[in-house]
N, CA, C and O atoms as a Tinker XYZ file with bonds, in Angstrom:
   416  protein
     1  N      0.844000   -1.148000    0.000000    73     2
     2  CA     0.000000    0.000000    0.000000    64     1     3
     3  C      0.901000    1.226000    0.000000    63     2     4     5
     4  O      1.890000    1.271000    0.731000    81     3
     5  N      0.562000    2.229000   -0.822000    73     3     6
     6  CA     1.366000    3.442000   -0.940000    64     5     7
     7  C      0.490000    4.628000   -0.584000    63     6     8     9
     8  O     -0.427000    4.971000   -1.330000    81     7
     9  N      0.764000    5.254000    0.548000    73     7    10
    10  CA    -0.056000    6.370000    1.016000    64     9    11
    11  C      0.595000    7.701000    0.677000    63    10    12    13
    12  O      1.754000    7.942000    1.013000    81    11
    13  N     -0.166000    8.567000    0.005000    73    11    14
    14  CA     0.307000    9.909000   -0.341000    64    13    15
    15  C     -0.535000   10.990000    0.312000    63    14    16    17
    16  O     -0.409000   12.165000   -0.034000    81    15
    17  N     -1.399000   10.606000    1.260000    73    15    18
    18  CA    -2.317000   11.555000    1.888000    64    17    19
    19  C     -1.867000   11.902000    3.300000    63    18    20    21
    20  O     -1.817000   13.077000    3.664000    81    19
    21  N     -1.539000   10.890000    4.097000    73    19    22
    22  CA    -1.110000   11.116000    5.475000    64    21    23
    23  C     -2.284000   11.255000    6.434000    63    22    24    25
    24  O     -3.433000   11.002000    6.073000    81    23
    25  N     -1.978000   11.661000    7.657000    73    23    26
    26  CA    -3.002000   11.886000    8.681000    64    25    27
    27  C     -3.816000   10.648000    9.001000    63    26    28    29
    28  O     -3.287000    9.538000    9.050000    81    27
    29  N     -5.108000   10.847000    9.218000    73    27    30
    30  CA    -6.007000    9.742000    9.551000    64    29    31
    31  C     -6.085000    8.705000    8.444000    63    30    32    33
    32  O     -6.236000    7.512000    8.709000    81    31
    33  N     -5.982000    9.167000    7.192000    73    31    34
    34  CA    -6.011000    8.232000    6.055000    64    33    35
    35  C     -4.864000    7.235000    6.180000    63    34    36    37
    36  O     -5.049000    6.037000    5.965000    81    35
    37  N     -3.686000    7.730000    6.526000    73    35    38
    38  CA    -2.523000    6.848000    6.680000    64    37    39
    39  C     -2.770000    5.816000    7.774000    63    38    40    41
    40  O     -2.483000    4.633000    7.590000    81    39
    41  N     -3.292000    6.252000    8.892000    73    39    42
    42  CA    -3.513000    5.328000   10.004000    64    41    43
    43  C     -4.565000    4.282000    9.665000    63    42    44    45
    44  O     -4.460000    3.138000   10.107000    81    43
    45  N     -5.573000    4.653000    8.893000    73    43    46
    46  CA    -6.616000    3.690000    8.511000    64    45    47
    47  C     -6.146000    2.753000    7.403000    63    46    48    49
    48  O     -6.758000    1.713000    7.161000    81    47
    49  N     -5.058000    3.125000    6.733000    73    47    50
    50  CA    -4.594000    2.352000    5.582000    64    49    51
    51  C     -4.120000    0.951000    5.945000    63    50    52    53
    52  O     -4.143000    0.060000    5.097000    81    51
    53  N     -3.703000    0.744000    7.156000    73    51    54
    54  CA    -3.230000   -0.587000    7.557000    64    53    55
    55  C     -4.328000   -1.642000    7.410000    63    54    56    57
    56  O     -4.032000   -2.823000    7.230000    81    55
    57  N     -5.577000   -1.226000    7.486000    73    55    58
    58  CA    -6.691000   -2.174000    7.430000    64    57    59
    59  C     -6.858000   -2.826000    6.059000    63    58    60    61
    60  O     -7.546000   -3.840000    5.941000    81    59
    61  N     -6.244000   -2.265000    5.029000    73    59    62
    62  CA    -6.369000   -2.856000    3.689000    64    61    63
    63  C     -5.276000   -3.885000    3.411000    63    62    64    65
    64  O     -5.305000   -4.555000    2.379000    81    63
    65  N     -4.324000   -4.013000    4.315000    73    63    66
    66  CA    -3.201000   -4.926000    4.100000    64    65    67
    67  C     -3.525000   -6.353000    4.526000    63    66    68    69
    68  O     -4.269000   -6.592000    5.477000    81    67
    69  N     -2.946000   -7.281000    3.797000    73    67    70
    70  CA    -2.980000   -8.676000    4.201000    64    69    71
    71  C     -1.812000   -8.911000    5.145000    63    70    72    73
    72  O     -0.861000   -8.130000    5.133000    81    71
    73  N     -1.848000   -9.952000    5.960000    73    71    74
    74  CA    -0.692000  -10.260000    6.808000    64    73    75
    75  C      0.578000  -10.358000    5.964000    63    74    76    77
    76  O      0.587000  -10.992000    4.908000    81    75
    77  N      1.642000   -9.724000    6.442000    73    75    78
    78  CA     2.902000   -9.696000    5.708000    64    77    79
    79  C      3.002000   -8.521000    4.743000    63    78    80    81
    80  O      4.019000   -8.356000    4.069000    81    79
    81  N      1.943000   -7.697000    4.673000    73    79    82
    82  CA     1.919000   -6.572000    3.744000    64    81    83
    83  C      2.790000   -5.419000    4.198000    63    82    84    85
    84  O      3.167000   -5.316000    5.365000    81    83
    85  N      3.100000   -4.554000    3.244000    73    83    86
    86  CA     3.914000   -3.371000    3.521000    64    85    87
    87  C      3.095000   -2.115000    3.260000    63    86    88    89
    88  O      2.283000   -2.065000    2.336000    81    87
    89  N      3.321000   -1.114000    4.083000    73    87    90
    90  CA     2.707000    0.194000    3.894000    64    89    91
    91  C      3.828000    1.214000    3.756000    63    90    92    93
    92  O      4.677000    1.339000    4.639000    81    91
    93  N      3.828000    1.945000    2.639000    73    91    94
    94  CA     4.837000    2.977000    2.396000    64    93    95
    95  C      4.153000    4.334000    2.501000    63    94    96    97
    96  O      3.101000    4.556000    1.902000    81    95
    97  N      4.756000    5.242000    3.268000    73    95    98
    98  CA     4.160000    6.546000    3.544000    64    97    99
    99  C      5.108000    7.657000    3.114000    63    98   100   101
   100  O      6.267000    7.682000    3.529000    81    99
   101  N      4.614000    8.589000    2.271000    73    99   102
   102  CA     5.442000    9.720000    1.884000    64   101   103
   103  C      4.847000   11.050000    2.340000    63   102   104   105
   104  O      5.462000   12.096000    2.133000    81   103
   105  N      3.666000   11.031000    2.957000    73   103   106
   106  CA     3.019000   12.285000    3.366000    64   105   107
   107  C      2.811000   12.356000    4.874000    63   106   108   109
   108  O      2.037000   13.183000    5.355000    81   107
   109  N      3.484000   11.510000    5.609000    73   107   110
   110  CA     3.272000   11.437000    7.058000    64   109   111
   111  C      4.468000   11.931000    7.854000    63   110   112   113
   112  O      4.681000   11.504000    8.989000    81   111
   113  N      5.242000   12.820000    7.270000    73   111   114
   114  CA     6.419000   13.320000    7.960000    64   113   115
   115  C      7.650000   12.507000    7.632000    63   114   116   117
   116  O      7.647000   11.690000    6.712000    81   115
   117  N      8.710000   12.743000    8.403000    73   115   118
   118  CA     9.993000   12.087000    8.132000    64   117   119
   119  C     10.034000   10.631000    8.565000    63   118   120   121
   120  O     10.905000    9.874000    8.138000    81   119
   121  N      9.092000   10.242000    9.410000    73   119   122
   122  CA     9.053000    8.873000    9.924000    64   121   123
   123  C      7.691000    8.269000    9.614000    63   122   124   125
   124  O      6.667000    8.937000    9.756000    81   123
   125  N      7.674000    7.020000    9.194000    73   123   126
   126  CA     6.412000    6.338000    8.897000    64   125   127
   127  C      5.618000    6.115000   10.178000    63   126   128   129
   128  O      6.208000    5.937000   11.244000    81   127
   129  N      4.279000    6.122000   10.091000    73   127   130
   130  CA     3.471000    5.800000   11.269000    64   129   131
   131  C      3.788000    4.389000   11.760000    63   130   132   133
   132  O      4.135000    3.509000   10.972000    81   131
   133  N      3.668000    4.190000   13.047000    73   131   134
   134  CA     3.922000    2.866000   13.617000    64   133   135
   135  C      2.841000    1.896000   13.176000    63   134   136   137
   136  O      1.656000    2.227000   13.137000    81   135
   137  N      3.279000    0.698000   12.847000    73   135   138
   138  CA     2.342000   -0.350000   12.464000    64   137   139
   139  C      1.566000   -0.809000   13.696000    63   138   140   141
   140  O      2.154000   -0.993000   14.762000    81   139
   141  N      0.246000   -0.996000   13.561000    73   139   142
   142  CA    -0.541000   -1.454000   14.705000    64   141   143
   143  C     -0.347000   -2.933000   15.010000    63   142   144   145
   144  O     -0.866000   -3.432000   16.008000    81   143
   145  N      0.400000   -3.644000   14.156000    73   143   146
   146  CA     0.564000   -5.083000   14.313000    64   145   147
   147  C      1.910000   -5.509000   13.737000    63   146   148   149
   148  O      2.438000   -4.871000   12.826000    81   147
   149  N      2.448000   -6.577000   14.270000    73   147   150
   150  CA     3.681000   -7.152000   13.716000    64   149   151
   151  C      3.436000   -7.814000   12.362000    63   150   152   153
   152  O      4.381000   -8.218000   11.684000    81   151
   153  N      2.157000   -7.925000   11.969000    73   151   154
   154  CA     1.815000   -8.536000   10.686000    64   153   155
   155  C      2.109000   -7.615000    9.505000    63   154   156   157
   156  O      2.119000   -8.068000    8.361000    81   155
   157  N      2.350000   -6.321000    9.765000    73   155   158
   158  CA     2.557000   -5.342000    8.704000    64   157   159
   159  C      3.903000   -4.648000    8.877000    63   158   160   161
   160  O      4.405000   -4.488000    9.989000    81   159
   161  N      4.474000   -4.240000    7.736000    73   159   162
   162  CA     5.697000   -3.454000    7.776000    64   161   163
   163  C      5.365000   -2.023000    7.359000    63   162   164   165
   164  O      4.716000   -1.805000    6.336000    81   163
   165  N      5.802000   -1.070000    8.136000    73   163   166
   166  CA     5.567000    0.340000    7.856000    64   165   167
   167  C      6.899000    0.990000    7.491000    63   166   168   169
   168  O      7.848000    0.953000    8.274000    81   167
   169  N      6.966000    1.591000    6.289000    73   167   170
   170  CA     8.224000    2.178000    5.833000    64   169   171
   171  C      8.019000    3.608000    5.335000    63   170   172   173
   172  O      6.919000    3.988000    4.934000    81   171
   173  N      9.078000    4.378000    5.368000    73   171   174
   174  CA     9.105000    5.742000    4.833000    64   173   175
   175  C     10.225000    5.781000    3.806000    63   174   176   177
   176  O     11.386000    5.993000    4.155000    81   175
   177  N      9.866000    5.568000    2.493000    73   175   178
   178  CA    10.921000    5.571000    1.483000    64   177   179
   179  C     11.542000    6.951000    1.330000    63   178   180   181
   180  O     10.903000    7.968000    1.599000    81   179
   181  N     12.789000    6.970000    0.898000    73   179   182
   182  CA    13.481000    8.216000    0.633000    64   181   183
   183  C     12.979000    8.749000   -0.710000    63   182   184   185
   184  O     13.245000    8.152000   -1.753000    81   183
   185  N     12.265000    9.854000   -0.688000    73   183   186
   186  CA    11.705000   10.441000   -1.897000    64   185   187
   187  C     12.542000   11.662000   -2.252000    63   186   188   189
   188  O     12.521000   12.677000   -1.556000    81   187
   189  N     13.269000   11.541000   -3.338000    73   187   190
   190  CA    14.149000   12.627000   -3.754000    64   189   191
   191  C     13.527000   13.419000   -4.894000    63   190   192   193
   192  O     12.751000   12.893000   -5.692000    81   191
   193  N     13.882000   14.677000   -4.950000    73   191   194
   194  CA    13.432000   15.532000   -6.042000    64   193   195
   195  C     14.665000   16.174000   -6.678000    63   194   196   197
   196  O     14.921000   17.365000   -6.505000    81   195
   197  N     15.405000   15.377000   -7.400000    73   195   198
   198  CA    16.578000   15.938000   -8.060000    64   197   199
   199  C     16.369000   15.919000   -9.570000    63   198   200   201
   200  O     15.409000   15.333000  -10.071000    81   199
   201  N     17.262000   16.554000  -10.269000    73   199   202
   202  CA    17.110000   16.748000  -11.712000    64   201   203
   203  C     16.972000   15.437000  -12.481000    63   202   204   205
   204  O     16.138000   15.343000  -13.381000    81   203
   205  N     17.765000   14.430000  -12.148000    73   203   206
   206  CA    17.710000   13.177000  -12.919000    64   205   207
   207  C     16.346000   12.511000  -12.793000    63   206   208   209
   208  O     15.841000   11.938000  -13.759000    81   207
   209  N     15.751000   12.582000  -11.613000    73   207   210
   210  CA    14.410000   12.003000  -11.443000    64   209   211
   211  C     13.380000   12.779000  -12.265000    63   210   212   213
   212  O     12.512000   12.185000  -12.905000    81   211
   213  N     13.484000   14.092000  -12.242000    73   211   214
   214  CA    12.544000   14.915000  -13.006000    64   213   215
   215  C     12.724000   14.711000  -14.506000    63   214   216   217
   216  O     11.741000   14.680000  -15.247000    81   215
   217  N     13.965000   14.572000  -14.959000    73   215   218
   218  CA    14.210000   14.312000  -16.373000    64   217   219
   219  C     13.633000   12.964000  -16.795000    63   218   220   221
   220  O     13.127000   12.824000  -17.909000    81   219
   221  N     13.706000   11.986000  -15.917000    73   219   222
   222  CA    13.123000   10.667000  -16.216000    64   221   223
   223  C     11.606000   10.772000  -16.351000    63   222   224   225
   224  O     11.015000   10.122000  -17.214000    81   223
   225  N     10.982000   11.574000  -15.518000    73   223   226
   226  CA     9.533000   11.774000  -15.618000    64   225   227
   227  C      9.189000   12.408000  -16.967000    63   226   228   229
   228  O      8.216000   12.012000  -17.608000    81   227
   229  N      9.982000   13.388000  -17.400000    73   227   230
   230  CA     9.761000   14.027000  -18.705000    64   229   231
   231  C      9.893000   12.989000  -19.829000    63   230   232   233
   232  O      9.085000   12.978000  -20.758000    81   231
   233  N     10.905000   12.123000  -19.747000    73   231   234
   234  CA    11.071000   11.059000  -20.746000    64   233   235
   235  C      9.835000   10.167000  -20.803000    63   234   236   237
   236  O      9.345000    9.844000  -21.885000    81   235
   237  N      9.336000    9.771000  -19.642000    73   235   238
   238  CA     8.160000    8.910000  -19.597000    64   237   239
   239  C      6.930000    9.612000  -20.154000    63   238   240   241
   240  O      6.117000    8.993000  -20.841000    81   239
   241  N      6.790000   10.910000  -19.860000    73   239   242
   242  CA     5.677000   11.688000  -20.420000    64   241   243
   243  C      5.787000   11.768000  -21.940000    63   242   244   245
   244  O      4.802000   11.557000  -22.647000    81   243
   245  N      6.975000   12.071000  -22.441000    73   243   246
   246  CA     7.178000   12.182000  -23.888000    64   245   247
   247  C      6.948000   10.856000  -24.606000    63   246   248   249
   248  O      6.486000   10.836000  -25.747000    81   247
   249  N      7.268000    9.758000  -23.944000    73   247   250
   250  CA     7.066000    8.428000  -24.528000    64   249   251
   251  C      5.626000    7.943000  -24.352000    63   250   252   253
   252  O      5.272000    6.850000  -24.793000    81   251
   253  N      4.806000    8.765000  -23.707000    73   251   254
   254  CA     3.407000    8.431000  -23.416000    64   253   255
   255  C      3.271000    7.172000  -22.569000    63   254   256   257
   256  O      2.254000    6.480000  -22.625000    81   255
   257  N      4.322000    6.880000  -21.772000    73   255   258
   258  CA     4.285000    5.750000  -20.847000    64   257   259
   259  C      3.476000    6.115000  -19.608000    63   258   260   261
   260  O      2.924000    5.240000  -18.940000    81   259
   261  N      3.408000    7.405000  -19.305000    73   259   262
   262  CA     2.584000    7.914000  -18.208000    64   261   263
   263  C      1.851000    9.144000  -18.717000    63   262   264   265
   264  O      2.223000    9.716000  -19.742000    81   263
   265  N      0.819000    9.545000  -18.007000    73   263   266
   266  CA     0.084000   10.745000  -18.419000    64   265   267
   267  C     -0.071000   11.680000  -17.229000    63   266   268   269
   268  O     -0.025000   11.265000  -16.071000    81   267
   269  N     -0.255000   12.947000  -17.551000    73   267   270
   270  CA    -0.477000   13.959000  -16.517000    64   269   271
   271  C     -1.895000   13.785000  -15.988000    63   270   272   273
   272  O     -2.823000   13.602000  -16.775000    81   271
   273  N     -2.082000   13.839000  -14.671000    73   271   274
   274  CA    -3.437000   13.697000  -14.148000    64   273   275
   275  C     -4.299000   14.903000  -14.517000    63   274   276   277
   276  O     -3.786000   15.984000  -14.807000    81   275
   277  N     -5.602000   14.702000  -14.501000    73   275   278
   278  CA    -6.533000   15.799000  -14.717000    64   277   279
   279  C     -6.303000   16.837000  -13.617000    63   278   280   281
   280  O     -6.244000   16.496000  -12.436000    81   279
   281  N     -6.173000   18.104000  -14.013000    73   279   282
   282  CA    -5.946000   19.176000  -13.052000    64   281   283
   283  C     -7.084000   20.170000  -13.171000    63   282   284   285
   284  O     -7.361000   20.682000  -14.256000    81   283
   285  N     -7.748000   20.445000  -12.049000    73   283   286
   286  CA    -8.821000   21.423000  -12.030000    64   285   287
   287  C     -8.388000   22.600000  -11.162000    63   286   288   289
   288  O     -8.106000   22.430000   -9.976000    81   287
   289  N     -8.335000   23.802000  -11.756000    73   287   290
   290  CA    -7.902000   25.001000  -11.046000    64   289   291
   291  C     -9.086000   25.689000  -10.360000    63   290   292   293
   292  O    -10.200000   25.722000  -10.882000    81   291
   293  N     -8.805000   26.237000   -9.170000    73   291   294
   294  CA    -9.798000   26.978000   -8.405000    64   293   295
   295  C     -9.181000   28.266000   -7.893000    63   294   296   297
   296  O     -7.999000   28.303000   -7.549000    81   295
   297  N     -9.972000   29.308000   -7.844000    73   295   298
   298  CA    -9.557000   30.525000   -7.150000    64   297   299
   299  C     -9.831000   30.307000   -5.662000    63   298   300   301
   300  O    -10.545000   29.373000   -5.298000    81   299
   301  N     -9.278000   31.146000   -4.813000    73   299   302
   302  CA    -9.551000   31.008000   -3.377000    64   301   303
   303  C    -11.027000   31.215000   -3.069000    63   302   304   305
   304  O    -11.553000   30.652000   -2.109000    81   303
   305  N    -11.696000   32.032000   -3.892000    73   303   306
   306  CA   -13.123000   32.248000   -3.687000    64   305   307
   307  C    -13.934000   30.977000   -3.936000    63   306   308   309
   308  O    -15.077000   30.873000   -3.490000    81   307
   309  N    -13.358000   30.026000   -4.633000    73   307   310
   310  CA   -14.029000   28.765000   -4.942000    64   309   311
   311  C    -13.639000   27.642000   -3.978000    63   310   312   313
   312  O    -13.859000   26.469000   -4.279000    81   311
   313  N    -13.072000   27.982000   -2.841000    73   311   314
   314  CA   -12.580000   26.975000   -1.889000    64   313   315
   315  C    -13.678000   26.032000   -1.415000    63   314   316   317
   316  O    -13.432000   24.837000   -1.255000    81   315
   317  N    -14.871000   26.541000   -1.189000    73   315   318
   318  CA   -15.975000   25.689000   -0.724000    64   317   319
   319  C    -16.302000   24.641000   -1.781000    63   318   320   321
   320  O    -16.496000   23.471000   -1.452000    81   319
   321  N    -16.363000   25.047000   -3.039000    73   319   322
   322  CA   -16.643000   24.114000   -4.132000    64   321   323
   323  C    -15.525000   23.075000   -4.270000    63   322   324   325
   324  O    -15.800000   21.888000   -4.448000    81   323
   325  N    -14.274000   23.515000   -4.188000    73   323   326
   326  CA   -13.140000   22.588000   -4.274000    64   325   327
   327  C    -13.198000   21.567000   -3.140000    63   326   328   329
   328  O    -12.946000   20.382000   -3.354000    81   327
   329  N    -13.524000   22.020000   -1.958000    73   327   330
   330  CA   -13.633000   21.112000   -0.814000    64   329   331
   331  C    -14.762000   20.106000   -1.019000    63   330   332   333
   332  O    -14.614000   18.929000   -0.691000    81   331
   333  N    -15.888000   20.567000   -1.561000    73   331   334
   334  CA   -17.013000   19.664000   -1.822000    64   333   335
   335  C    -16.587000   18.567000   -2.801000    63   334   336   337
   336  O    -16.898000   17.393000   -2.601000    81   335
   337  N    -15.881000   18.955000   -3.849000    73   335   338
   338  CA   -15.407000   17.973000   -4.837000    64   337   339
   339  C    -14.422000   17.002000   -4.194000    63   338   340   341
   340  O    -14.496000   15.796000   -4.430000    81   339
   341  N    -13.506000   17.519000   -3.388000    73   339   342
   342  CA   -12.519000   16.672000   -2.718000    64   341   343
   343  C    -13.190000   15.658000   -1.795000    63   342   344   345
   344  O    -12.842000   14.477000   -1.800000    81   343
   345  N    -14.140000   16.121000   -1.015000    73   343   346
   346  CA   -14.819000   15.228000   -0.062000    64   345   347
   347  C    -15.678000   14.179000   -0.753000    63   346   348   349
   348  O    -15.974000   13.141000   -0.162000    81   347
   349  N    -16.084000   14.432000   -1.992000    73   347   350
   350  CA   -16.908000   13.449000   -2.704000    64   349   351
   351  C    -16.109000   12.195000   -3.063000    63   350   352   353
   352  O    -16.690000   11.138000   -3.310000    81   351
   353  N    -14.785000   12.311000   -3.092000    73   351   354
   354  CA   -13.876000   11.193000   -3.408000    64   353   355
   355  C    -14.106000   10.617000   -4.804000    63   354   356   357
   356  O    -13.689000    9.492000   -5.079000    81   355
   357  N    -14.769000   11.375000   -5.697000    73   355   358
   358  CA   -15.030000   10.879000   -7.046000    64   357   359
   359  C    -14.157000   11.543000   -8.102000    63   358   360   361
   360  O    -14.108000   11.080000   -9.242000    81   359
   361  N    -13.471000   12.618000   -7.743000    73   359   362
   362  CA   -12.619000   13.319000   -8.693000    64   361   363
   363  C    -11.301000   12.580000   -8.834000    63   362   364   365
   364  O    -10.641000   12.290000   -7.836000    81   363
   365  N    -10.916000   12.276000  -10.050000    73   363   366
   366  CA    -9.623000   11.631000  -10.301000    64   365   367
   367  C     -8.692000   12.689000  -10.870000    63   366   368   369
   368  O     -8.909000   13.180000  -11.979000    81   367
   369  N     -7.673000   13.036000  -10.127000    73   367   370
   370  CA    -6.732000   14.040000  -10.564000    64   369   371
   371  C     -6.339000   14.947000   -9.420000    63   370   372   373
   372  O     -6.320000   14.528000   -8.262000    81   371
   373  N     -6.027000   16.185000   -9.741000    73   371   374
   374  CA    -5.554000   17.145000   -8.747000    64   373   375
   375  C     -6.458000   18.368000   -8.723000    63   374   376   377
   376  O     -6.846000   18.895000   -9.766000    81   375
   377  N     -6.781000   18.804000   -7.529000    73   375   378
   378  CA    -7.499000   20.059000   -7.322000    64   377   379
   379  C     -6.455000   21.071000   -6.875000    63   378   380   381
   380  O     -5.780000   20.857000   -5.868000    81   379
   381  N     -6.312000   22.171000   -7.609000    73   379   382
   382  CA    -5.230000   23.127000   -7.371000    64   381   383
   383  C     -5.804000   24.525000   -7.187000    63   382   384   385
   384  O     -6.646000   24.969000   -7.967000    81   383
   385  N     -5.341000   25.213000   -6.149000    73   383   386
   386  CA    -5.722000   26.607000   -5.945000    64   385   387
   387  C     -4.738000   27.507000   -6.689000    63   386   388   389
   388  O     -3.526000   27.424000   -6.490000    81   387
   389  N     -5.274000   28.356000   -7.537000    73   387   390
   390  CA    -4.450000   29.336000   -8.240000    64   389   391
   391  C     -4.419000   30.587000   -7.395000    63   390   392   393
   392  O     -5.418000   31.299000   -7.292000    81   391
   393  N     -3.271000   30.860000   -6.786000    73   391   394
   394  CA    -3.127000   31.966000   -5.851000    64   393   395
   395  C     -2.881000   33.293000   -6.568000    63   394   396   397
   396  O     -3.437000   34.325000   -6.194000    81   395
   397  N     -2.049000   33.251000   -7.589000    73   395   398
   398  CA    -1.703000   34.473000   -8.323000    64   397   399
   399  C     -2.284000   34.446000   -9.713000    63   398   400   401
   400  O     -2.501000   33.381000  -10.292000    81   399
   401  N     -2.531000   35.619000  -10.241000    73   399   402
   402  CA    -2.967000   35.753000  -11.611000    64   401   403
   403  C     -1.734000   35.663000  -12.511000    63   402   404   405
   404  O     -0.816000   36.473000  -12.377000    81   403
   405  N     -1.699000   34.700000  -13.418000    73   403   406
   406  CA    -0.534000   34.496000  -14.281000    64   405   407
   407  C     -0.273000   35.632000  -15.248000    63   406   408   409
   408  O      0.813000   35.714000  -15.821000    81   407
   409  N     -1.244000   36.511000  -15.443000    73   407   410
   410  CA    -1.092000   37.591000  -16.418000    64   409   411
   411  C     -0.293000   38.760000  -15.879000    63   410   412   413
   412  O      0.047000   39.663000  -16.644000    81   411
   413  N      0.016000   38.780000  -14.614000    73   411   414
   414  CA     0.749000   39.910000  -14.026000    64   413   415
   415  C      2.237000   39.717000  -14.128000    63   414   416
   416  O      3.002000   40.572000  -13.683000    81   415
């Protein structure tokens, strides 16, 4: 299981594992949450953001091996609507707040 959300979601994620399963956490701080049982392994992989990794992502995008997720932009005035969409758990992609006007 690979958790990118953290918080309560991370803690509840152990319930989807079979005995002997692994849970990897990248949004729960520098240390992975403690496993509630010896039946599961909880790890915090080293996630690097260096140029070679980013260049590899560009290669994969150009080769159409991966695709960019759907991105929906919101102004801060639309925060209530963005939250409603997020809580529905039906949106596949990223909800992004546009803080600055790109035309300036």
